[in-house]
C-alpha positions as CSV (number, residue, x, y, z in Angstrom):
1,X,72.2,-133.8,96.1
2,X,71.8,-130.6,94.1
3,X,69.5,-127.7,95.1
4,X,68.5,-125.3,92.3
5,X,68.0,-121.7,93.5
6,X,66.8,-118.7,91.6
7,X,68.7,-115.4,91.7
8,X,69.1,-112.3,89.7
9,X,72.5,-111.0,88.4
10,X,73.4,-107.6,89.5
11,X,72.5,-105.0,86.9
12,X,70.5,-107.6,84.9
13,X,66.8,-108.3,84.5
14,X,67.3,-112.0,83.7
15,X,66.6,-114.8,86.1
16,X,69.6,-117.0,86.6
17,X,69.6,-120.6,88.0
18,X,72.5,-121.6,90.2
19,X,73.5,-125.0,91.6
20,X,74.2,-125.4,95.3
21,X,75.3,-128.7,96.8
22,X,73.3,-130.0,99.7
23,X,75.0,-131.6,102.7
24,X,75.5,-135.3,102.5
25,X,73.6,-137.7,104.7
26,X,76.7,-138.3,106.9
27,X,76.8,-134.6,107.8
28,X,73.1,-134.7,108.7
29,X,73.7,-137.7,111.0
30,X,76.6,-135.9,112.7
31,X,74.5,-132.7,113.3
32,X,71.6,-134.8,114.7
33,X,73.9,-136.4,117.2
34,X,75.4,-133.1,118.2
35,X,71.9,-131.6,118.8
36,X,70.9,-134.6,121.0
37,X,74.1,-134.3,123.0
38,X,73.7,-130.6,123.6
39,X,70.1,-131.2,124.7
40,X,71.2,-133.7,127.4
41,X,73.8,-131.3,128.7
42,X,71.3,-128.5,128.9
43,X,68.8,-130.7,130.8
44,X,71.5,-131.8,133.3
45,X,72.6,-128.2,133.8
46,X,69.0,-127.0,134.2
47,X,68.3,-129.7,136.9
48,X,71.2,-128.5,139.0
49,X,69.2,-125.5,140.2
50,X,72.2,-123.2,140.6
51,X,72.8,-119.9,139.0
52,X,76.2,-119.1,137.6
53,X,77.6,-116.0,139.2
54,X,81.2,-116.5,138.1
55,X,83.1,-114.1,135.9
56,X,81.7,-110.6,134.9
57,X,78.3,-111.5,133.6
58,X,76.5,-108.2,134.3
59,X,74.0,-108.5,131.5
60,X,70.6,-107.0,132.6
61,X,67.4,-108.9,132.3
62,X,66.1,-106.5,129.6
63,X,69.4,-107.0,127.6
64,X,68.9,-110.8,127.8
65,X,65.4,-110.4,126.5
66,X,66.6,-108.2,123.6
67,X,69.4,-110.6,122.8
68,X,67.0,-113.6,123.0
69,X,64.5,-111.8,120.7
70,X,67.1,-111.0,118.1
71,X,68.3,-114.6,118.1
72,X,64.7,-115.8,117.8
73,X,64.1,-113.6,114.8
74,X,67.3,-115.0,113.2
75,X,66.1,-118.6,113.9
76,X,62.7,-117.9,112.4
77,X,64.4,-116.5,109.3
78,X,66.6,-119.6,109.1
79,X,63.5,-121.9,109.4
80,X,61.7,-120.3,106.4
81,X,61.8,-122.4,103.2
82,X,64.4,-121.5,100.6
83,X,63.4,-119.2,97.8
84,X,61.6,-121.0,95.0
85,X,63.9,-121.9,92.1
86,X,61.0,-122.0,89.6
87,X,62.1,-125.5,88.5
88,X,58.9,-127.3,89.3
89,X,55.8,-126.4,87.3
90,X,52.8,-125.6,89.6
91,X,49.2,-124.7,89.2
92,X,47.9,-121.3,90.1
93,X,44.4,-119.9,89.3
94,X,43.8,-116.2,89.0
95,X,40.7,-114.1,88.8
96,X,40.1,-110.6,87.6
97,X,37.4,-108.3,86.4
98,X,38.2,-108.1,82.7
99,X,37.4,-109.4,79.2
100,X,38.3,-113.1,79.1
101,X,41.5,-114.2,77.4
102,X,41.3,-116.1,74.1
103,X,42.6,-119.6,73.8
104,X,46.4,-119.7,73.7
105,X,46.6,-116.0,74.6
106,X,50.2,-115.0,73.7
107,X,50.9,-113.0,76.9
108,X,49.6,-115.8,79.1
109,X,51.7,-118.3,77.3
110,X,54.8,-116.2,77.8
111,X,54.0,-115.7,81.5
112,X,53.6,-119.5,81.9
113,X,57.0,-120.0,80.4
114,X,58.6,-117.2,82.4
115,X,57.3,-118.3,85.8
116,X,56.8,-122.0,85.1
117,X,53.1,-122.1,86.1
118,X,50.0,-123.5,84.7
119,X,48.0,-120.3,84.5
120,X,44.4,-120.9,85.3
121,X,42.2,-117.9,84.7
122,X,38.7,-117.1,85.9
123,X,37.0,-114.1,84.4
124,X,34.5,-111.9,86.3
125,X,32.4,-109.6,84.2
126,X,32.5,-106.1,85.6
127,X,28.7,-105.8,85.9
128,X,28.4,-109.2,87.6
129,X,31.5,-109.2,89.7
130,X,29.9,-109.5,93.1
131,X,27.4,-112.2,92.0
132,X,30.2,-114.2,90.3
133,X,32.6,-114.1,93.3
134,X,29.8,-115.1,95.6
135,X,28.8,-118.0,93.3
136,X,32.4,-119.2,93.1
137,X,32.7,-119.1,96.9
138,X,29.4,-120.9,97.4
139,X,30.5,-123.7,95.0
140,X,33.9,-124.0,96.5
141,X,35.6,-122.8,93.3
142,X,37.5,-120.0,94.9
143,X,40.5,-118.9,92.7
144,X,43.9,-119.1,94.3
145,X,44.6,-115.4,93.7
146,X,42.0,-112.6,93.2
147,X,41.4,-108.9,93.9
148,X,39.2,-106.7,96.0
149,X,39.2,-103.3,94.4
150,X,38.4,-100.3,96.6
151,X,35.8,-102.2,98.7
152,X,36.9,-103.0,102.2
153,X,33.5,-104.3,103.1
154,X,34.1,-107.2,100.7
155,X,37.6,-107.7,102.1
156,X,36.1,-107.9,105.6
157,X,33.4,-110.3,104.5
158,X,35.8,-112.7,102.8
159,X,37.9,-112.8,106.0
160,X,34.8,-113.5,108.1
161,X,33.7,-116.3,105.7
162,X,37.1,-118.0,106.2
163,X,38.0,-118.2,102.6
164,X,41.3,-116.2,102.8
165,X,44.7,-117.4,103.9
166,X,47.0,-115.2,105.8
167,X,50.4,-114.1,104.5
168,X,53.1,-114.4,107.1
169,X,55.0,-111.1,107.4
170,X,58.3,-113.0,107.5
171,X,57.4,-114.5,104.1
172,X,56.6,-111.1,102.7
173,X,60.0,-109.8,103.9
174,X,62.0,-112.7,102.6
175,X,60.4,-113.5,99.3
176,X,59.2,-110.0,98.2
177,X,61.4,-107.5,100.1
178,X,60.7,-104.6,97.6
179,X,57.0,-105.2,97.8
180,X,57.2,-105.4,101.6
181,X,58.7,-101.9,101.6
182,X,55.7,-100.5,99.7
183,X,53.3,-102.3,102.1
184,X,54.6,-101.0,105.4
185,X,52.3,-98.0,105.5
186,X,49.3,-100.2,104.6
187,X,49.7,-103.3,106.7
188,X,47.8,-101.9,109.7
189,X,44.7,-101.8,107.4
190,X,45.3,-105.2,106.0
191,X,45.5,-107.2,109.2
192,X,42.9,-109.2,111.1
193,X,43.9,-110.3,114.6
194,X,47.5,-109.4,113.9
195,X,47.9,-111.4,110.6
196,X,48.2,-110.0,107.1
197,X,45.5,-111.0,104.6
198,X,46.1,-108.8,101.6
199,X,48.7,-107.0,99.5
200,X,47.8,-103.6,98.4
201,X,48.7,-101.7,95.2
202,X,49.2,-98.0,94.9
203,X,47.4,-95.6,92.5
204,X,49.4,-92.5,91.6
205,X,46.4,-91.1,89.9
206,X,44.8,-90.8,93.3
207,X,47.4,-88.4,94.5
208,X,45.5,-85.8,92.7
209,X,42.0,-84.6,93.8
210,X,39.1,-84.7,91.3
211,X,38.5,-82.0,88.8
212,X,37.2,-78.4,88.8
213,X,36.9,-77.9,85.0
214,X,35.2,-74.9,83.3
215,X,34.2,-74.2,79.7
216,X,36.7,-71.4,79.1
217,X,35.1,-70.5,75.8
218,X,31.8,-69.9,77.7
219,X,33.5,-67.7,80.3
220,X,35.2,-65.7,77.5
221,X,32.0,-65.3,75.6
222,X,30.1,-64.0,78.7
223,X,32.9,-61.6,79.5
224,X,34.1,-63.4,82.7
225,X,37.8,-62.8,82.5
226,X,39.0,-64.8,85.5
227,X,38.4,-68.4,86.3
228,X,36.3,-68.4,89.5
229,X,38.2,-68.8,92.7
230,X,35.6,-68.1,95.3
231,X,32.1,-69.4,95.8
232,X,30.7,-65.9,95.1
233,X,32.6,-65.8,91.8
234,X,31.4,-69.3,90.9
235,X,27.8,-68.3,91.6
236,X,28.0,-65.4,89.2
237,X,29.5,-67.7,86.5
238,X,26.8,-70.4,87.0
239,X,24.0,-67.9,86.7
240,X,25.5,-66.5,83.5
241,X,25.8,-70.0,82.1
242,X,22.1,-70.7,82.8
243,X,20.7,-67.3,81.8
244,X,22.9,-65.7,79.1
245,X,23.1,-68.3,76.3
246,X,26.8,-69.2,76.5
247,X,26.6,-71.6,73.5
248,X,25.0,-68.8,71.4
249,X,22.3,-71.0,70.0
250,X,19.4,-68.6,70.8
251,X,17.9,-71.0,73.4
252,X,17.9,-71.1,77.1
253,X,18.9,-74.7,77.3
254,X,22.1,-74.5,79.4
255,X,22.9,-74.8,83.1
256,X,25.8,-74.0,85.4
257,X,26.5,-77.4,86.8
258,X,25.2,-81.0,87.2
259,X,25.8,-83.8,89.7
260,X,29.6,-83.8,89.9
261,X,29.7,-80.1,90.3
262,X,27.7,-80.3,93.6
263,X,30.7,-81.9,95.3
264,X,32.8,-78.7,94.9
265,X,30.1,-76.6,96.4
266,X,29.7,-78.9,99.4
267,X,33.5,-78.9,99.6
268,X,33.4,-75.1,99.9
269,X,31.6,-75.7,103.2
270,X,34.1,-78.2,104.6
271,X,32.9,-81.7,103.5
272,X,31.3,-83.8,100.8
273,X,28.3,-86.0,101.8
274,X,28.9,-88.8,99.4
275,X,31.6,-90.4,97.3
276,X,32.0,-90.6,93.5
277,X,31.0,-94.2,93.6
278,X,28.6,-95.8,96.0
279,X,31.2,-97.8,98.0
280,X,33.0,-94.6,99.1
281,X,32.0,-92.4,102.0
282,X,33.8,-89.6,103.9
283,X,34.6,-89.7,107.6
284,X,36.5,-86.7,109.0
285,X,38.0,-85.7,112.4
286,X,35.9,-83.2,114.3
287,X,37.4,-80.6,116.7
288,X,37.8,-83.3,119.4
289,X,39.7,-85.7,117.2
290,X,36.7,-88.0,116.8
291,X,35.5,-89.4,113.5
292,X,32.2,-88.0,112.2
293,X,30.3,-88.9,109.0
294,X,30.4,-86.1,106.5
295,X,26.7,-86.0,105.6
296,X,25.6,-85.2,109.2
297,X,28.0,-82.3,109.7
298,X,26.1,-79.0,110.5
299,X,27.9,-77.2,107.7
300,X,26.2,-79.3,105.1
301,X,22.9,-77.5,105.9
302,X,24.5,-74.3,104.7
303,X,25.6,-75.9,101.5
304,X,22.1,-77.3,100.9
305,X,20.6,-73.8,101.4
306,X,22.8,-72.5,98.5
307,X,22.1,-75.5,96.2
308,X,18.3,-75.4,96.8
309,X,18.3,-71.7,95.8
310,X,20.3,-72.4,92.7
311,X,18.0,-75.3,91.7
312,X,14.9,-73.1,92.2
313,X,16.5,-70.5,90.0
314,X,17.2,-72.9,87.2
315,X,21.0,-72.9,87.6
316,X,21.4,-76.7,88.4
317,X,20.5,-79.2,85.7
318,X,17.1,-80.5,86.7
319,X,18.1,-84.0,85.7
320,X,21.2,-83.9,88.0
321,X,20.0,-86.9,89.9
322,X,20.8,-89.3,87.0
323,X,24.3,-88.0,86.6
324,X,26.2,-86.4,83.8
325,X,27.2,-89.5,81.9
326,X,24.5,-90.7,79.6
327,X,26.2,-93.9,78.2
328,X,29.5,-94.9,76.7
329,X,32.8,-94.6,78.6
330,X,32.0,-93.8,82.2
331,X,34.4,-90.8,82.5
332,X,32.7,-88.8,79.8
333,X,30.5,-86.0,81.1
334,X,28.0,-86.2,78.3
335,X,26.2,-83.1,79.5
336,X,29.5,-81.1,79.5
337,X,30.6,-82.4,76.1
338,X,27.1,-81.7,74.6
339,X,26.9,-78.0,75.8
340,X,24.4,-78.6,78.6
341,X,26.5,-77.6,81.5
342,X,29.6,-75.4,81.8
343,X,31.3,-76.9,84.8
344,X,32.2,-80.5,85.7
345,X,34.2,-82.4,88.3
346,X,33.7,-85.9,86.7
347,X,36.6,-88.3,86.2
348,X,40.3,-88.2,86.9
349,X,42.8,-85.5,85.9
350,X,44.4,-87.6,83.1
351,X,41.0,-88.0,81.4
352,X,41.0,-84.3,80.7
353,X,44.7,-83.9,79.9
354,X,45.4,-82.0,76.6
355,X,47.9,-83.3,74.1
356,X,51.4,-82.8,75.6
357,X,53.3,-83.5,72.4
358,X,52.7,-82.9,68.7
359,X,50.7,-85.7,67.1
360,X,49.0,-86.8,70.4
361,X,45.3,-86.5,71.0
362,X,45.1,-86.0,74.8
363,X,43.2,-87.8,77.4
364,X,40.1,-89.9,76.4
365,X,37.5,-87.3,77.7
366,X,39.5,-84.3,76.2
367,X,39.5,-86.2,72.9
368,X,35.7,-86.8,73.1
369,X,35.1,-83.1,73.8
370,X,37.2,-82.0,70.8
371,X,35.3,-84.4,68.5
372,X,32.0,-83.0,69.6
373,X,33.1,-79.4,69.9
374,X,36.4,-78.7,68.1
375,X,36.4,-75.0,69.2
376,X,35.7,-75.8,72.9
377,X,38.3,-74.6,75.3
378,X,38.9,-75.7,78.9
379,X,40.0,-73.9,82.0
380,X,41.6,-76.2,84.6
381,X,40.4,-74.5,87.8
382,X,40.8,-75.1,91.5
383,X,38.0,-75.8,94.0
384,X,36.4,-72.5,95.0
385,X,36.9,-71.2,98.5
386,X,33.8,-70.9,100.7
387,X,32.7,-68.4,103.3
388,X,34.9,-69.9,106.0
389,X,37.9,-70.6,103.9
390,X,37.1,-74.3,103.1
391,X,37.7,-75.7,99.6
392,X,38.3,-79.1,98.0
393,X,37.0,-81.9,95.8
394,X,36.9,-85.6,96.4
395,X,40.2,-87.4,96.7
396,X,40.6,-91.1,96.6
397,X,42.9,-93.1,98.8
398,X,46.2,-93.9,97.2
399,X,46.4,-97.4,98.6
400,X,43.9,-99.3,100.8
401,X,40.4,-98.1,100.3
402,X,40.7,-97.5,96.5
403,X,43.5,-99.5,95.0
404,X,43.4,-103.2,94.4
405,X,44.0,-105.5,97.3
406,X,45.3,-108.9,96.3
407,X,44.1,-111.8,98.4
408,X,44.7,-115.5,98.4
409,X,42.3,-118.3,99.1
410,X,42.7,-120.6,102.1
411,X,43.6,-123.5,99.8
412,X,46.8,-121.9,98.6
413,X,49.8,-123.9,99.8
414,X,53.1,-122.5,101.1
415,X,54.8,-123.4,97.9
416,X,52.2,-121.6,95.9
417,X,52.4,-118.6,98.2
418,X,56.2,-118.4,97.9
419,X,56.1,-118.7,94.1
420,X,53.4,-116.0,93.9
421,X,55.3,-113.6,96.3
422,X,58.4,-114.0,94.1
423,X,56.3,-113.3,91.0
424,X,55.0,-110.1,92.6
425,X,58.6,-109.1,93.5
426,X,59.7,-109.8,90.0
427,X,56.9,-107.7,88.6
428,X,57.9,-104.7,90.8
429,X,61.6,-104.9,90.2
430,X,61.9,-106.2,86.6
431,X,60.8,-103.6,84.1
432,X,60.7,-105.9,81.1
433,X,58.5,-108.5,82.8
434,X,56.3,-105.8,84.3
435,X,55.7,-104.4,80.8
436,X,54.9,-107.8,79.5
437,X,52.0,-108.0,82.0
438,X,50.9,-104.4,81.5
439,X,51.5,-103.8,77.8
440,X,52.1,-107.2,76.2
441,X,54.7,-108.1,73.7
442,X,56.9,-105.4,72.2
443,X,56.3,-104.7,68.5
444,X,53.2,-106.9,68.6
445,X,51.0,-105.1,71.2
446,X,53.0,-101.9,71.8
447,X,55.8,-99.8,70.4
448,X,57.8,-96.7,71.2
449,X,56.5,-93.6,69.4
450,X,58.6,-90.9,67.8
451,X,58.8,-89.2,71.2
452,X,60.2,-92.3,72.9
453,X,57.0,-93.0,74.8
454,X,55.5,-96.5,75.1
455,X,52.1,-96.6,73.2
456,X,49.7,-99.4,72.4
457,X,49.3,-100.3,68.8
458,X,46.1,-99.3,67.2
459,X,44.6,-102.8,67.3
460,X,45.1,-103.0,71.1
461,X,44.1,-99.6,72.4
462,X,41.0,-100.7,74.3
463,X,40.5,-103.2,77.1
464,X,38.2,-105.3,74.9
465,X,41.1,-105.7,72.5
466,X,44.1,-106.2,74.8
467,X,42.6,-108.3,77.6
468,X,41.9,-111.2,75.2
469,X,45.6,-111.2,74.4
470,X,46.3,-111.9,78.1
471,X,47.4,-108.3,78.9
472,X,46.8,-107.0,82.4
473,X,45.3,-110.3,83.5
474,X,48.0,-111.4,86.0
475,X,47.2,-110.0,89.5
476,X,50.1,-107.7,90.1
477,X,50.5,-104.4,91.9
478,X,51.3,-100.9,90.8
479,X,53.7,-98.8,92.9
480,X,53.9,-95.0,92.9
481,X,57.5,-95.2,91.7
482,X,56.8,-97.4,88.7
483,X,53.7,-95.5,87.7
484,X,55.6,-92.1,87.7
485,X,58.5,-93.7,85.7
486,X,56.0,-95.1,83.2
487,X,54.2,-91.8,82.5
488,X,56.5,-89.0,83.6
489,X,54.9,-86.3,81.4
490,X,51.3,-87.2,82.6
491,X,52.3,-86.7,86.2
492,X,54.3,-83.6,85.7
493,X,51.2,-82.1,84.1
494,X,49.1,-83.3,87.1
495,X,51.6,-81.8,89.5
496,X,51.2,-78.5,87.7
497,X,47.4,-78.3,87.4
498,X,46.1,-80.3,90.4
499,X,48.0,-78.9,93.3
500,X,45.0,-78.1,95.4
501,X,43.0,-79.5,98.4
502,X,41.0,-82.7,98.4
503,X,38.8,-84.5,100.9
504,X,40.1,-88.0,101.8
505,X,38.4,-90.2,104.3
506,X,40.1,-91.1,107.6
507,X,38.2,-94.4,107.6
508,X,39.5,-97.0,105.2
509,X,38.3,-100.2,106.9
510,X,34.9,-101.9,106.7
511,X,32.9,-101.4,109.9
512,X,31.4,-104.5,111.5
513,X,27.8,-103.3,111.0
514,X,28.4,-101.5,107.7
515,X,27.0,-104.1,105.3
516,X,23.8,-104.4,107.5
517,X,23.2,-100.7,108.3
518,X,24.7,-98.6,105.6
519,X,22.5,-99.3,102.6
520,X,19.4,-98.0,104.3
521,X,21.3,-95.0,105.8
522,X,22.6,-94.1,102.3
523,X,19.1,-94.2,101.0
524,X,18.0,-92.0,103.8
525,X,20.7,-89.5,103.0
526,X,19.9,-89.4,99.3
527,X,16.2,-89.0,100.0
528,X,16.7,-85.9,102.3
529,X,19.5,-84.3,100.3
530,X,17.8,-84.6,96.9
531,X,14.4,-83.5,98.4
532,X,15.9,-80.5,100.0
533,X,17.8,-79.4,96.9
534,X,14.8,-79.8,94.7
535,X,12.5,-78.1,97.2
536,X,10.3,-81.1,98.0
537,X,11.4,-80.8,101.6
538,X,12.2,-77.6,103.6
539,X,15.8,-76.8,104.6
540,X,15.1,-77.4,108.3
541,X,14.3,-81.1,107.5
542,X,18.1,-81.5,107.4
543,X,17.9,-81.6,111.3
544,X,15.3,-84.4,111.0
545,X,17.6,-86.3,108.7
546,X,20.5,-86.1,111.2
547,X,18.4,-87.3,114.0
548,X,17.0,-90.2,112.0
549,X,20.5,-91.1,110.7
550,X,21.8,-91.6,114.2
551,X,18.6,-93.4,115.4
552,X,18.5,-95.9,112.5
553,X,22.1,-97.1,113.0
554,X,24.4,-94.1,112.5
555,X,25.2,-94.0,116.2
556,X,26.4,-97.6,116.0
557,X,28.5,-96.9,112.9
558,X,30.0,-93.8,114.5
559,X,31.0,-95.8,117.6
560,X,32.5,-98.6,115.4
561,X,34.4,-96.0,113.4
562,X,35.9,-94.4,116.5
563,X,36.7,-97.8,118.1
564,X,38.6,-98.7,114.9
565,X,40.3,-95.4,114.8
566,X,41.4,-95.4,118.4
567,X,42.8,-99.0,118.1
568,X,44.6,-98.3,114.9
569,X,48.4,-98.6,115.1
570,X,49.4,-95.0,114.5
């Protein structure tokens, strides 16, 4: 018999198929007989009831255990199935939040040929993702492979519903060793009862805290020579933006800051009471090493005192509650671009990146600003330092808690699991195949520009254009190393301008009572915070908020957070 195994030549990206002869049936018979004979001998020896004390066997009991454990690990490794040779075509369904692929999408066809799979794809519209996943689960149409993006509550719920299959750690080590190395620091967050239920990507963008961006042309026009570095300096600039007509239109229609700018002010007092998206929240260690929810920290009352004064004085946009984006691409601060506010913290660093080479147009938000205001200039600041030395903006998790977590349904067979793990490994280690998934087909969907950088062709610059081609639809993971290799200039620029503090949550798991208690507690927080800022409630009502928060379930969540933290494998 012939066994086909898949391997990669050293120094080559190609997949090579080799033939290895299986043992003949006569050899199997001989081995079976030998095993039976050995078993009989062991039984007879065991019944003798005597210990052997001959010779110089001074092996300690602990040494015996270690030796036995090592041998057991070797046996387990030997018992694992051989690596998949990709010779048999199998079915595998994927699901992702994206624009659906068109019929006979060229990238999907190439992936089917490359990995010898029937690629079934289920599309989840971004605005209906939660409903569609729930509907598929209820109808039993769970995709084989899908993602949970930055929402550990969903990850926890899927496990509790019993729709996920575990991923044996030995499988991950054997069939995706490079992926396994990236997972080591995340596995403690991805386990339930000691078993792994997800594989986590990494987002290099999240190494950098969120922004502290000023309209430099406004600062210059108002005679503010230095980008503010302290809360006191920021206050002077904000008041000047609101009172001194920085856009020179003869109207008092400008403000210092809007919703995203509030985060930096809270950060100057040591915390941020909410996240940039509703699923995120901030838990920090207190002086005793216990986790505490950021919104109930006493320092937040001091920040609210400053913000309520600014709001009363007309420094904060009175419509800050609805946010700065008024439609279109989510990362664009419409109010900043349209000369309403002079400071923003919205979006990621790369959105605001200027052109790094001649002929380039910069990040998408920078480009939008220049279209609306060709003469506008930016100052890339740092979070201002508060009265007690605190500073920082929001900082996402790099892995679990923000990046995609790939999960598999409980109907996935071992054969499908092994094939998929090998695909993941191939995507991480094979640059050409990874680029096929991320960018598509060279000279069709992308090309190298004159600077030697990979760029999408004009017809495929946006998701609604490249997703239908099958680009970025296969569930695969980013690693920090591959991301930096793909965009070296972007991250060099980020290293230069975003080397400052950020607030990152210590809690990255879903708490048992979170889905039940948190929605009402978040509403309570927003009611009190907004009412205090806008003057509808007095500042001292912050103390009432803290008391109510604990009474209405915050004490339960705090206990659960600390139970999780104390039991976490450090």
